[in-house]
C-alpha positions in Angstrom: 76.8 117.7 104.1 78.5 117.0 100.8 75.2 117.2 98.9 75.1 120.9 99.6 78.4 121.4 97.9 77.8 119.0 95.0 75.6 120.7 92.4 76.5 118.8 89.3 76.1 115.2 90.6 74.0 113.4 93.2 75.1 110.2 94.9 73.2 107.0 94.3 71.6 105.2 97.3 74.5 102.7 97.7 77.1 105.5 97.4 75.4 107.5 100.2 75.3 104.4 102.4 79.0 103.6 101.8 79.9 107.3 102.5 78.1 107.1 105.8 80.4 104.3 106.9 83.5 105.8 105.4 83.2 109.1 107.3 83.4 107.3 110.7 85.8 104.5 109.9 88.9 103.7 107.8 87.1 101.8 105.0 88.0 99.4 102.2 85.4 100.0 99.4 85.0 97.2 96.8 82.8 98.3 93.9 82.7 97.0 90.3 84.5 99.2 87.7 82.2 102.0 86.5 79.9 102.1 89.5 81.3 105.3 91.1 84.0 104.7 93.6 85.4 108.2 92.9 82.2 109.9 94.0 82.5 108.3 97.4 86.1 109.6 97.6 84.9 113.1 96.6 82.1 113.1 99.2 84.5 112.0 101.9 87.1 114.7 100.9 84.4 117.4 101.3 83.5 116.0 104.7 87.1 115.9 106.0 87.9 119.5 104.7 84.8 120.8 106.4 85.7 119.1 109.7 89.4 120.2 109.4 89.6 123.3 107.2 93.3 123.6 107.6 94.0 120.1 106.5 94.9 118.4 103.2 93.6 115.5 101.2 96.0 113.1 99.5 94.6 111.0 96.6 96.9 108.4 95.2 96.6 106.3 92.1 99.1 103.8 90.6 99.6 105.7 87.3 99.8 109.3 86.2 96.8 109.0 83.7 94.7 107.6 86.5 95.8 110.4 88.9 94.9 112.9 86.2 91.5 111.3 85.7 90.7 111.7 89.4 91.9 115.4 89.4 89.7 116.0 86.3 86.7 114.4 88.1 87.2 116.6 91.2 87.6 119.7 89.1 84.4 119.0 87.3 82.2 118.4 90.3 83.8 120.6 93.1 83.2 124.3 93.1 86.4 126.0 92.1 86.7 128.1 95.3 86.0 125.1 97.6 89.6 123.8 97.6 92.8 124.2 95.6 93.9 121.1 93.6 97.2 120.0 92.2 98.7 117.1 90.3 102.1 115.9 91.5 104.3 114.2 88.9 108.0 113.5 88.6 108.1 116.3 85.9 107.3 118.9 88.5 110.6 120.0 90.2 111.0 118.9 93.8 111.3 122.4 95.2 108.1 123.4 93.3 106.3 120.3 94.8 107.4 121.4 98.2 105.8 124.9 97.7 102.7 123.4 96.1 102.2 121.0 99.1 102.2 124.0 101.5 99.5 125.9 99.5 97.3 123.0 98.1 94.4 121.4 99.8 93.8 118.4 97.6 96.9 116.6 96.1 96.6 114.0 93.3 99.7 111.9 92.8 101.3 108.5 92.1 102.7 106.8 95.2 106.3 106.8 93.9 106.3 110.6 93.8 105.0 111.1 97.3 107.2 108.4 98.8 110.4 110.0 97.3 109.3 113.4 98.6 108.7 112.1 102.1 112.1 110.3 102.2 113.7 113.6 101.0 112.0 115.5 103.8 110.2 117.9 101.3 107.0 117.6 103.4 105.2 115.3 105.8 101.8 113.8 106.2 100.9 115.5 109.5 98.2 117.7 108.1 96.6 115.1 105.8 93.1 114.4 107.1 92.2 111.9 104.4 94.5 109.4 102.5 92.8 107.8 99.5 94.5 104.8 97.8 92.9 103.8 94.5 93.5 100.3 93.2 94.5 99.5 96.8 94.9 95.8 96.2 98.4 96.9 95.4 99.0 97.8 99.0 101.2 94.8 99.8 104.9 94.1 100.4 107.3 96.8 99.2 104.8 98.7 96.9 104.9 102.4 97.8 101.3 102.4 98.9 102.4 100.4 102.0 105.2 102.8 102.9 102.9 105.8 102.6 100.1 104.2 104.6 102.5 103.3 107.4 104.0 106.8 107.5 100.5 108.3 107.5 99.3 106.2 110.4 102.4 107.2 112.4 102.3 111.0 111.7 98.9 112.3 110.7 96.9 114.2 113.4 93.4 113.6 112.0 93.5 110.2 110.4 91.0 108.8 107.9 91.9 106.2 105.2 89.9 105.1 102.2 91.0 102.1 100.1 89.3 101.7 96.7 89.3 98.6 94.4 87.1 96.5 92.2 88.7 93.4 93.6 91.2 92.9 96.3 92.2 89.3 95.5 91.3 85.9 96.7 93.7 84.8 99.5 92.4 85.7 102.9 95.9 86.3 104.2 96.5 88.9 101.4 93.2 90.7 101.9 93.9 90.8 105.7 97.3 92.2 105.0 95.9 94.9 102.8 93.4 95.7 105.5 96.1 95.7 108.1 98.4 98.0 106.0 95.6 100.5 105.6 94.3 100.3 109.2 90.9 99.2 107.8 88.0 99.2 110.4 85.2 98.4 108.0 84.6 96.8 104.6 81.9 97.9 102.2 81.3 95.4 99.3 78.9 95.6 96.4 78.6 93.5 93.2 76.6 94.1 90.1 74.0 91.8 91.7 73.7 93.8 94.9 70.1 94.9 95.5 71.0 98.6 95.8 73.4 98.5 92.8 71.6 96.4 90.2 68.8 99.0 89.7 71.4 101.5 88.4 73.2 99.2 86.0 72.2 97.9 82.6 71.8 94.3 81.6 75.0 92.4 81.0 74.6 89.4 78.7 77.2 86.6 79.1 78.1 84.3 76.3 80.9 81.7 76.5 81.7 80.3 73.1 83.2 76.8 73.4 85.2 75.5 70.4 86.8 72.2 69.6 90.5 71.7 69.7 91.7 70.8 66.2 93.3 67.4 65.7 96.3 69.0 63.9 96.9 71.1 67.0 96.6 68.1 69.3 99.4 66.3 67.3 101.7 69.3 67.7 100.8 69.5 71.4 101.5 65.8 72.0 105.1 66.2 70.7 105.7 69.2 73.0 104.0 67.4 76.0 106.2 64.3 75.5 109.3 66.5 75.6 108.0 68.5 78.6 107.1 65.4 80.6 110.7 64.1 80.1 112.1 67.3 81.6 109.7 67.1 84.5 110.6 63.5 85.1 114.3 64.4 85.0 113.7 67.1 87.7 111.8 64.5 89.9 114.6 61.9 89.4 117.2 64.5 90.4 115.2 64.9 93.6 114.6 68.6 92.9 110.8 68.7 92.1 108.5 67.3 94.8 105.4 69.4 94.1 102.9 68.9 91.3 104.5 70.1 88.0 102.4 73.2 87.6 103.7 76.4 85.9 103.8 78.2 89.3 105.7 75.3 91.0 108.3 75.0 88.2 108.9 78.8 88.2 109.4 78.6 92.0 111.8 75.7 91.6 113.8 77.7 89.0 114.0 80.6 91.5 115.3 78.3 94.2 117.8 76.6 91.9 119.2 80.0 90.6 119.5 81.2 94.2 121.6 78.1 95.1 123.8 78.6 92.1 124.3 82.3 92.8 125.4 81.6 96.3 128.1 79.2 95.1 126.4 75.8 94.9 127.9 74.5 91.5 126.9 70.9 92.2 126.6 69.0 88.9 123.1 67.8 89.8 121.9 71.3 90.4 123.4 72.7 87.2 121.7 70.0 85.1 118.5 70.6 87.0 118.7 74.3 86.1 118.9 73.4 82.5 116.0 70.9 82.7 113.9 73.5 84.6 114.5 76.2 82.0 113.5 73.8 79.2 110.3 72.7 81.0 109.3 76.4 81.5 109.8 77.2 77.8 107.9 74.1 76.7 105.0 74.9 79.1 104.8 78.4 77.6 104.9 76.9 74.1 101.9 74.7 75.0 100.1 77.6 76.5 100.6 79.6 73.2 99.4 76.6 71.2 96.3 76.0 73.2 95.2 79.6 73.9 96.8 82.1 71.4 97.4 82.1 67.7 99.5 79.8 65.6 101.5 82.8 64.4 102.5 83.4 68.1 103.6 79.8 68.4 105.7 80.0 65.2 107.3 83.2 66.2 108.2 81.9 69.7 109.8 78.8 68.2 111.8 81.0 65.8 113.0 83.1 68.7 114.3 80.0 70.5 116.2 78.9 67.3 117.6 82.5 67.2 118.7 82.4 70.8 120.4 79.0 70.2 122.3 80.3 67.2 123.5 83.3 69.2 124.7 81.0 72.1 122.4 82.9 74.5 121.5 79.8 76.6 122.8 76.2 76.8 119.3 75.1 77.8 117.8 76.5 74.6 120.6 75.1 72.5 119.8 71.7 73.9 116.0 72.1 73.5 116.1 73.1 69.8 118.2 70.0 69.0 115.4 67.7 70.3 113.6 65.6 67.5 110.2 66.4 69.0 110.8 70.1 69.0 111.8 70.1 65.4 108.9 67.9 64.3 106.5 70.2 66.1 108.1 73.3 64.4 107.7 71.6 60.9 104.0 70.8 61.6 103.3 74.4 62.8 105.0 75.8 59.7 102.9 73.5 57.5 99.7 74.5 59.2 100.5 78.2 58.7 101.3 77.5 55.0 97.8 75.9 54.7 96.3 79.1 56.4 95.1 77.0 59.4 94.7 79.1 62.6 93.5 78.7 66.1 89.7 78.4 65.7 89.2 81.3 68.1 90.5 83.8 65.6 88.0 83.2 62.7 85.3 82.9 65.4 86.3 86.3 66.9 86.1 87.9 63.4 82.6 86.5 63.0 81.5 87.8 66.4 82.9 91.3 65.8 81.3 91.3 62.3 77.9 90.5 63.9 78.4 93.1 66.7 79.1 95.8 64.2 75.6 95.5 62.8 74.2 97.0 66.0 73.9 100.7 66.6 76.7 101.2 69.0 79.9 100.0 67.5 82.6 100.1 70.2 84.3 96.9 71.3 87.3 95.9 73.5 89.0 92.6 72.7 91.3 91.5 75.5 94.3 89.2 75.0 97.3 88.2 77.0 100.2 88.5 74.5 101.2 91.3 72.2 101.9 89.0 69.2 98.3 87.7 69.6 97.0 91.3 69.7 98.8 92.3 66.6 97.4 89.3 64.7 93.9 90.0 66.1 94.1 93.6 65.0 95.1 92.7 61.5 92.4 90.1 61.2 89.6 92.5 62.5 90.7 95.3 60.2 89.8 93.0 57.3 86.1 93.6 58.3 84.5 96.6 56.4 83.9 99.5 58.7 86.2 98.3 61.4 89.1 100.5 62.6 91.0 98.4 65.2 94.1 99.4 67.1 96.5 97.6 69.4 96.4 99.1 72.9 99.3 98.2 75.1 101.5 99.5 77.9 104.7 101.5 77.7 107.2 98.7 78.1 109.1 97.3 75.2 108.4 93.6 74.7 110.4 91.6 72.2 110.8 92.6 68.6 108.4 93.6 65.7 105.0 95.3 65.6 103.5 96.1 68.9 106.8 95.4 70.7 107.8 99.1 71.4 104.6 99.8 73.4 102.7 103.1 73.7 103.7 106.2 75.6 101.1 107.7 78.0 100.5 110.4 75.4 99.9 107.8 72.7 97.6 105.9 75.0 95.6 109.1 75.7 95.3 109.9 72.0 94.1 106.4 71.3 91.4 106.6 74.0 90.3 109.9 72.6 90.0 108.4 69.2 88.0 105.5 70.7 85.7 108.0 72.5 84.8 109.9 69.4 84.3 106.8 67.3 87.4 107.3 65.1 88.6 103.9 66.4 85.9 101.4 67.1 87.8 98.3 68.3 90.6 98.3 70.9 92.7 95.2 71.0 94.0 95.6 74.5 96.5 93.9 76.9 96.1 94.3 80.7 96.6 98.1 80.3 93.0 98.3 79.3 91.8 96.5 82.5 92.6 98.9 85.3 92.1 102.5 85.9 92.2 104.3 82.5 89.1 106.3 81.6 88.0 104.1 78.7 84.5 105.0 77.5 81.5 102.6 77.7 81.6 99.8 75.2 78.9 97.6 73.7 80.9 94.4 74.1 83.9 93.1 75.9 85.5 90.0 74.4 88.0 87.8 76.1 90.2 86.1 73.4 91.2 83.7 76.2 89.9 83.2 79.7 92.4 84.3 82.4 92.9 82.6 85.8 92.8 85.9 87.8 89.6 86.9 89.5 90.9 90.5 89.9 91.6 90.9 86.2 88.3 89.1 85.0 86.3 91.5 87.2 88.1 94.6 85.9 87.8 93.5 82.2 84.1 92.9 82.3 83.6 96.2 84.2 84.2 98.0 80.9 80.6 97.3 79.7 77.0 97.4 80.8 77.1 100.6 82.9 74.9 103.1 81.2 73.7 100.9 78.3 73.2 97.2 77.9 76.4 95.3 77.2 77.8 91.9 76.3 80.6 89.8 77.8 81.8 87.2 75.3 84.5 84.6 76.3 86.2 82.4 73.7 87.3 79.1 74.9 88.9 76.0 73.4 87.5 72.9 75.1 89.8 70.5 77.1 92.7 73.0 77.1 94.2 75.6 79.5 91.4 77.9 78.3 88.9 75.8 80.1 91.1 75.3 83.2 91.7 79.1 83.5 88.0 79.8 83.0 86.9 77.7 86.0 89.9 78.9 88.0 88.7 82.5 87.7 85.1 81.5 88.4 86.0 79.7 91.7 88.5 82.3 92.8 85.9 85.1 92.4 83.3 83.1 94.4 85.9 82.5 97.1 86.9 86.1 97.1 83.5 87.3 98.1 83.2 84.6 100.7 86.5 85.7 102.2 85.5 89.3 102.2 82.2 88.6 104.0 84.2 86.6 106.5 86.7 89.4 107.1 83.9 92.0 107.2 82.2 89.9 109.9 85.4 89.7 111.9 85.8 93.5 111.7 82.2 94.1 112.8 82.6 91.7 115.8 85.8 93.4 116.7 84.0 96.8 116.5 81.1 95.5 118.7 83.6 94.1 121.3 85.5 97.4 121.4 82.2 99.3 121.9 81.1 96.9 124.6 84.5 97.4 126.3 84.1 101.2 126.1 80.5 101.0 127.4 81.7 98.8 130.3 84.6 101.3 131.0 82.1 104.2 131.0 79.8 102.2 133.3 82.7 101.5 135.7 83.8 105.2 135.7 80.2 106.3 136.4 79.9 103.8 139.3 83.3 105.1 140.7 82.0 108.6 140.4 78.8 107.8 142.2 80.8 106.0 145.0 83.1 109.0 145.3 80.1 111.4 145.6 78.5 109.1 148.2 81.7 109.0 150.3 82.0 112.8 150.0 78.5 113.2 151.3 79.3 111.0 154.3 82.4 113.1 155.1 80.6 116.5 154.7 
């Protein structure tokens, strides 16, 4: 039993229950961030190595820092002599990885590294008795998780698969595909409200702050909307757009049009449609910035479009910036900035953080979608006495200016360390702060804007109220995309759990039917055996 090996940590009741299912079946485990998915993986690893002492455990995570985090957890809680453990990264030479694979019992890696090694025949997965895929909602399409899972199912002698995630998504077809790719036989779901989980977690207070949309912003929005509606109408008149003019549908239309052009269709209607489509996308983005972000980000984006037009980067942009409505909107935005008028969420955020800082624990994460917004938020919050805020973003370079260059993994680690010891007390984070990274417990999570993704909403709020009471504060401008996104995420999450319950039920029914078939088969074999014995008695 794992509890005889584990001396430094004891599983909670729900972790023990989930482990009992996982040791007998390939399992998809859905647990909120911070509720101990890794301990279930550790217990299962112990179980598999005791059953198959000559085997290996492969623990995959989508990023190197997350793989390092899992290795550190295993090192902390597993006796040193129980199993050898190694981290595989691209920095370790291929030949060294080949040798390490032969002599290591538990390997932690990103999927890219293992996939490349398998394709280069450095090693195979034959001896792996447990494959763990963390953040397994990524196990779709061409992501490396899918390749490794398929290879494992074909080649491993003693198979067991564990998929871990806080939220696998909403669409039933996608959840089923994840389950199919991982060969899932059982699903274990828990939420913060689950009876066997809630007793271990602290109170989470929800506060949605609804703010009015300023009249000055509405006037700017009306100018942009009028221009955007003309472009959508043009696409409809050109018999190119038939679906509702949502952001998703217009992006899909653009993809189709560009595919037609790239395959040789230079029809005049298609070319003009491509221009109208590009303009509609830019105008919709501009509206989203106006309604949900900061006025600074709106101004900067409009300036970028003027710059692109001056550099002849795009005919569509050149046409767009010549429009009267666009120029009137730009003038109004410039005037508002000169008058120091901002999106009402920004001063409200400053007020909220100021109030939170009066409490004993002063550690806050503010989430926002765009880097320009994060930079503005950070500057605003650093005006508060006692606040040391930092912009926390991914590695990729985005645009120009402050916050554009991104943070290396080393810089991210240093920032998290500073946050852990209290040197930094506010992280202004993009999506990099949502998933996986070992960010310490915070007293409050603040959404600068609601997001329409159930997965990301769940991951964001999982950053608080684990060991100590916490707050989730959502800022929302009424009658804008903010409100639409808020309700979209709410309904998607509700649908996700209904879908998971439905798939879980299907798997359980399938399991029962297979057991009944096996029982019937055993019964038939017993009857045949009895008949054979009876015939033999007659003969002898």
